[in-house]
N, C-alpha and C positions, 0 to 999 in steps of 0.2 A: 203548322207550328211544330209538329213532331219532327220534321226534317231539320228545322232550325234548332230544336232542342238537342238533336244528335250532333249537329254542327257546334253548338256551344259547349257540348260535352268533350270535345276534342282537347287534346293538350295544347298548352300555349304555343309550343314549337310547331305543332301540326297546323294550327290556325295561321300561324305566321307564313309557313311554307305555302299554304293554300292561297293566301292573300297575294303573295309574290308571284305564284304561277298565274293567278287570274290577271293580275295587273300587267305581267309580262306579255300574255297573250292579247289582252285588251289594247295595250299600247302598240304592239306590233300590227294588230289588225287596223287600228286608227291610222298609223303611219302609211300603210299600203292603200287604205281607203282614200287618203289625200290624193294619191296619184290616180288610182282607179277611177274615182268620180271625175276628176279633172281631165284625164286623157283616155279613159276607157281601159278595160281589162286587156292590156297589151304590154308586152315586155320590152318593146323596141326602144323605149326611153329609160328603162331601169338598167343602168350600166353599173360598172364597178363602183364609181364615184357615188352613185345614188345609194347603192347598198351600204357603203361605209357611212354615209350621212345618216341613213335611217337607223343603222345599228348603234352608232355613237349617240344619236338623239334618244333611242330607247334606253340605253344604259344611263345616259346623263339624267333623264327624267326619273328613273328609278332611284338613282343615287340621291337626287334632290329630295324625293319623297321620304327616303330613309333618314337623310340628315335633318330634315324639318320635323321629324318625329311622327310622320303619318302612320307608321305601323305600331305606334304605342297606344293609339286610340282604340277603345273598345267600340266595335261597330254598333252594338245595340244601344250604346249611350252616346253615339256620335253627336257632336254639336257644331256650333258655328266655327269654332276654332279649327276643328278638323276639316270642315268644308273649305275654309280659307287656305289652309296648307295645301290641300289637294289642288285648288284652282291656281295657287301660286306656282306650284311645281309644274303643272301642265303648261302654264303660260311661259315659264322659264324654258321649258322644253321646246315650245314653238319658236321663242326668240333664238335659242341655241341653234335650231335648225336653219334659220335665216342667216345667222352670223357665220356658221361653219361652212355653209354651202359656197361661200365666196372663195376661201382658200383651197377647198377641195375641187372648185370649178364643176360642181354638181349641178345638174339640171333641176331647178326648183321653181315651178310656177308660183306666182304670188298667192294664189288661193289655197295652195296645199297646206301651209301652216294653219290657216284658219279652219280648214276642214278637219285636220288632225285635232285641233283644239276642241272642236265641237264633239267629235266622236270620242276622244279620250275622256272628256268630261262626262259624257253620257254613259260610257262603258265602265269607268271607275266609280262614278258617283251614283249611277243609277241603281246597281245592286245594293250598295250600302244604304242608300236612302230607302230603298224598298224594305230591307231587313229592319231598319229603324222604325218605319211606319208600321210594319207587322207587329214588332215587339211592343211599340207604344200602344197600339190599339188593343193588343192582348193585355198589356199592363193596365190600360184604362179600365178594362173590365174587372181585373183582379184587384187593383189598388183601391183603398178605402177613400171615398170622396170626402172632402172637408171644405169648409169656407174659411176664408181669412178676414178677420174683422180689423179693418184699417188698411187703406190702399196707399198710405204714404210710404216713405223710403223703407221703414222697418218691415212693413207688410210685403213690399216688392222684394226685399232681400230674402225674407222667408219663403216666399213663393218660388223664387229662383232656386233656393237651396233644396226645397222639397221636390221640385221637378227633376233635378238631377239624379237623385238617388234616395228614395224614401218609399215607405209603404203607404204613406198619405199622398193623395193627389188633389191639389186645390182646384176647384171648379169655378170659383167666383170670389170676388171681394165683396165685402159688406162695408159700405161707407155712406153716411147720409150727407156728406158735404156736397154743396151745390156744384162745385167745380168738377166733380167726378160723375155728375148725372149723364147717363147715356154714353159714357166713355168706356174704353177698354184699356187695361193696363197689362202689359206682358201677355197679351192675347186672351185675357180673362175679363169678363164683363164685371163692371161695378154696379152693384145693386144696393138700394136702400134696405133698411131693416125690415120694412113691411114685406119685402119679397122673400124673406126666409122660408116661410111655409111652402111657397111655390118651388124654391130651389131643393128643399128637402124631398118633395114629391118627385121632382124631375130627375135628380141625381142620386137619390137614396143617400143623402148626407147624414153622417153620424157624429161629426165633430165640428166644433167652431174653434179656430185658433186666434187668440187675442194677440194683436200685434200693435199694442198702444202703450209703449214703455214709459212715456213721460207725463202720464196723467196723475192727478192727485189720487189719494186713497179714496176720498169721497166720490170722485167721478168714476174711479174704477169700480167701486162698490155699486154705484148706480148702473153702470154697464152690465155688470155681472147679474144684477137683479133683473135687468130688462131681458137678458138672454136666457136666464135660468128657466122660464116657463116652457121654452121650446123642447126641453128634455134632450138636448144635444150635449154630448160630453164637452166641457170646456177645458181647453188647454191653453197655456200661455208661454211666451218666450221667456228665457231667463232674465234675471235683473240686468239692467243696463251696465252696472258696474262689472258684473261677470263677463258680459260681452266685450266691454272696452278693455278689460285686463287679459282677455283671451282665455280665461278659465273655462268658459262655456261657449258653444256654438249656438247660432240662432235657431238651428233646427233641433236643438236638444230641448224639446218641449217638456213642460211639467204640468201636473194637474193643478187646477184651481183649488185652493184650500178653502174650507168653509169659513175660516176666519176672515177671508177677504169679502165674504158676503155679510157676515154679522159684525165684523170688526168696525172700529171707528177711527177717525183721524187721531193720531196720538198727540197728546199734549207734551210738549218739551218738558224734560225733567228740570226741576229747580235745583241748581247746583248746591245752594245753601242747605237743601234738605237731603240731598243725595250722598254728600261726601263726609259730613262731620263724624259720623259713627264708623266710617270704613277707611277713609284715606289715612294711611299710615298706622292703622289700628290692627290689633290681632283679634280676628273675628272667628266665631264658631257658628256653624249652621247644623242644627239637629235635623234628622230626616233629610240629609244632603243629597241622597240619591233619588228622592221622590220627585213628582212633577214639579211642585212648587219649590222644594228645597233645591233641586238642581238648577232651576232657573234663577233662584236667589244667588247661587254661587256664581253663575255666569255674569250676573249684573254686578255683584260685589267685586269680583276680580277685575272688572273694567275700571273700577274706582281706586285702583292702586293700594290695596290693603298691605300691611307689613307681612301678614301671613293669614292663611285660612285653615281652620281645622274642620274636616269633613266628618261629622258624627252620624253614623248610619248603622242600622241593624242588618240590613241586606248586604252580604258580601258582593253579590253581582252588581247591584246598583252602585255600591261604593266604588268598585273597580271601574265601572263605566264612567262616572263623573270625574274621578281622579285622573284617568287616562285622558279623557277629553281635555280637561283644564291644563294638565301638564304639557300636553302636545301644543296647545294654543298659547300658553303663558309659562314657558320654561323657567323664567326668572323669578316667579312668585312662589315663595315657600308653601307647599301643601302638606298637611298632616292628616292622613286617613285614620279614623278611630272606628273600629268595629265594636259596637256595644248597643245596649238598650238604655233608654232613658229611665227605666225602672231601677237600674243599678246605680245607687248613689256613689259608690266608691269609683266606678269608672268615670263618672262625671267629675268628681273631686280631682281625680288624677289628671284628667284632661285640662281642667281649669288651672290647676297648679303648675303642670308641666309647660303649658303653652301660654300662660299669663294672659288669659282671655280678657279682652276689654269689651267686646260686644257679642251678644248672643242673639241669633234669630232662630226662635224655636218653632220649627215646621213639622216636627215628628208627631204623628198621630195616626191612629186607625180611623179612616174617614169614610169607608164604604157603608152606608146605612144598613143594608140588609145583612152584611157580614158581621157588623157589630151587634145587630139585633139577635143574631144566632150565637154570639159569643160575648155575652154581656160582661161576664167577670173580666175577661181580657181587655174589653174596651175601657172598663172602669179603671183597671190597673195601669193601663198605658196612658190614656187620655187625661185622667184626673191625677193619679199618684205619680205618673211619669212627669207631667207638667209641674206638679208641686215640688218634685225633686230638683228639677233644673232651676225653677224659679228661686227656691230657698237656698240652694247652694250658690246661685249667682250672688245673692245678698251676702252670703258668708264669705265669698272671695272678693266682695266689693267690685264686682263687674260693672262697668260704666252704664251699659244699656242692655236691657232684656226686652226683646219684641216677641210677643206671642202672636202666631198666625192663627186666626180663628176663622169661623164660618158663619154664613147667614142661617145655618141650621140650628145655631145656638139661640136664635130668637123664637120665643115661645115654642120650644122644641116638642116634636111629636114622636121623637124616636131616641133610643138610648144614646146614639152617637152625638146628636144635638145636645142632649142633656149633659153629657160628659164634657162637651166643649164649653157650655155655659158655666159648669161647675169650675173648670179650668180658668175661665174669665174671672169668676168671683174670687178665686184663690190669688190670682195675680193682682187684682184690684186691692184685696185686703193686705197682702204683703207689701204693697207699694205705700201703704199708709203707716208703716211702722218706723219710718224714719231712716230706712236704709240708704246708703250712699248710691245704691243702684237706682237708675231711672227705669220705669216700667212703662210699656205701651202695648196696646192690644189693637190689632188690625183685623177687621172682619169683611169678608167678601163672599161672593157666590161662586158659581161653578166657573172653572176655567176650561176654555176649548182645548181638547186634545189631552187633557190630563189622564192618568191611568184610571180606568174604571168609568170614565165619562162616556156619555152616549155617542160622541163623535167617532172614536175608533170602533166602538160596537157596531154603529150603523154602517160604517164603511165596510167592515168585514161582512156584514149581512148582505149588503148590496152587491159586493163582489161575488158572493156565493149565490146570488140570484134570488135572495129574499127567503122568507118573508122579513120585513122590518118589524121588530117587536117594540111597541110603545105601550107603556103602562096604562095610560088613560087619555082619551081624546082631548081633555081640557087641561092637561097638566102643562104648567109653564115654569121656566127657569130663567134666571139672569145668567148671562155668559160674558166672559172677558178673556182676552188672549193671556197666555201665561206670561210672556215678556212684560205686558202692561201691568198685570197684577203684581208681579214681583217687584217692578220698579216703584209702584205706588206703595207697596208694603214698606220698602226701605224709606221712602219720603215720609210716610205717615209715622213710621217708628221714630223718626228723628224728632217729631213734634211732641211725642208722648214724654211725660215726666213722672207723673204719679198714677199710673194705671189707667189712663184715659182710653176710651174705646173709640177707634176710628172706623168709619164706614166708607168703603170705596164706592164711587158712583159706577154702578154696573150698567148704566144705560137702560134701554127698554127691555122688559121681559120677553122672552121668546117662547112661543108655543112649540112644544117638542114635536108634535105631529107635522107642523109647518117645517120644522128643521129637518125632519126626516124626508119630507117631500122635496125640499130644496136640495138636499144632499143627493138623492136619487137623480134628480134632473141634472145636477152638475156632472154626474158620472154617466150621463147619457141614457137614463132609464125613465120610462113613464110609470105612473102609479096606477095600479089596477083598482078601479072603483066601479060602482053601479053604472055611472055615466060613461066610464071607459073600461069595459070588460076585457078589452084586448090589451091592457097595460102590461108592462113587463114584470112589475114587482107589486106585491100585495103588502099592505100595512096591517098588522094584527095587534089588537089591543089585549094585553095580558092581565090587566088590573093592577092596582096600586100594591106595591110591595109592603111588608111589615114596617110601620113607622114612616112611610113615605107620605109627603104633603102634596096637595095639588099645586101649591104655590109656595115660594119662600119669601121671608121678610128680612130686612136688614137692621131695623131698629126695634128695640123693645118699647121705648117711649116715643111719642110722636115728635118730641123736641129734638132738634139737631142744631148744630152750630157750624158756621162756615169757617174754613181754615184758609191759610194763605195759598193752598193749592185748590184749583177749581173742581177737582174730582175726588177730593178728600173731605168728609164731614166729621165732626165730632159729635158723639152721641152721649146724652146724659142718661147713664144707666144706674139701676139700683145697686147699691153696695151693701156688703155684710162685714161686720167687724171680724178681725182675724181670729179672735178666740171662738167665735160661732162657727166659722168655716172649719177650724181645726176639730170642733166637736163633731161636725158632720162627717169629716174625714175619718175620725175614730169609729163612728158608727158603721161607715162603709167598710173600713178595714176589718171590723169584727165580722161583718157579714161575709166578707171575702174569705176570711179564715174559716168560717163555718161552712163555706161553699153553699151559702144560701142565696141563690140567685133571685128568688122572689123577694126576699127581704132587701137586697141591695137595690133592686128596681124600685121598691116601695119607698126607700129613703130618698131616692132621686125624685120620685113623684111628690112626696111630702115637703121636700126642701124648697127654698125660695128660687126655683129655676123656671117656674111657669111651665113645667113639663106635664103635658097631657098626652099619654099614649094614644096614637091614632088607632081607630077601629075601622076596619074595612069589611 
């Protein structure tokens, strides 16, 4: 292999010259062999006419090889096309020899062209094929072995693409269909799913490539769930629309997202709920650069608003979402506003200047441990900031105000949840004052992939080789994808009129330790346990953080009402008159002025928020 490496290291012109010299000598030898084998090694029949015939045949064959592109092929990756070109050129050379021998009146026994064809094929094709075999066998040892799930047309196309030039080498197809039992496709065996452990052991397989583009989300989720326990890294081909449009190649594999394992079949949006507050309206989103806020902006802009105001405290986040939306929707007016919801004048200026008709209020400090360490700022932002926006919305007679809330507001055990429940109470109370503004509150749980969520944290920990840190072995959470959550927020908000609280159907709760295990498996790592001491990654339990619950709830009261959307429920929540809410606000404000954090927390505990601080 070292000799071949030195050969491959030569310049392109040097390798071309070497190939031409070899082919020249090989064809010359093959031509003379035709006569020597037929007549013996004697010169008495090799006259001037035969020399001209052999010389012209030699140069004709080399010319045909050149014109057919034979020397443009890379020998180590030589394929069927290159072999076909070579056979065609040698065959044309043999035919040329027969045809030209007549006008030259050269002596040409019938068997000479056939002998020439055989020797030329062996001498030209043999070394090339040998180099190809050596390179491929060496590459087989070096390339990472993988399995392709799906032996249909998409899987075959993927296998062909990977075989040509890729660090991945498919060693078998996985397909349970009866028609593939015991068959081979493109030289690869087709095995049922039950044979995966055997293939892993035999070929040291590390990856499975999903080539099943036309399956439903439910079936895809089922497949991923079935393959996940094998602890093989799962990769998938790009979306079919990207393949059809030519934007992506089939070999441009991408990682399986955890959303595909935990996600659900999406329910189509109800247009009558999606568009009334957006289409043709002037919309403002607070917290527009956050995980939920930015996705709300993406969903809103699809519904053709007259304009969107992006209200955000982070310059970087504001720049990112503005740049993204301007690139994709250059015709929709976008107005970035850098400011905090605690600044009443900035909010008034934005509402007056842009004549806002709909507000989606997603700005909040939401990370439980962070707010627990910064109680005063959590109260200022989540309570007084929300009060600012909600009150000024009524002042400017904004048509719709939608508060994005959280499941942590239900019987809160932390300051963040208590502040969000207080914000809900304020919005509910102001909605009863007879304002022209319609108010709605939408409450949901964790979203997959949001900033600070466990998914990006676990991903980073797994990529770094672990350990994965989970707070408690029994902790559970509800999860929803960001696009689904944002779309449901818009639809739920449309139904709200007088401060109703809407709860999104978050599906089944997920045990966080199971989530960590599944994520590790999807990325090709096994978990180290007492039963499996040789596992790749360890899960460590760090203990519940301040204010953290083992489980989250979505409803305060058990009562809930069905709405016209199957995944949105209405909750009958306790309300407080506006004057009582304002009195609580005044007490909180005084505590903030005095910088009395203990007193501020006690006001939240004593208030009608059902706030009971967690003790761990």
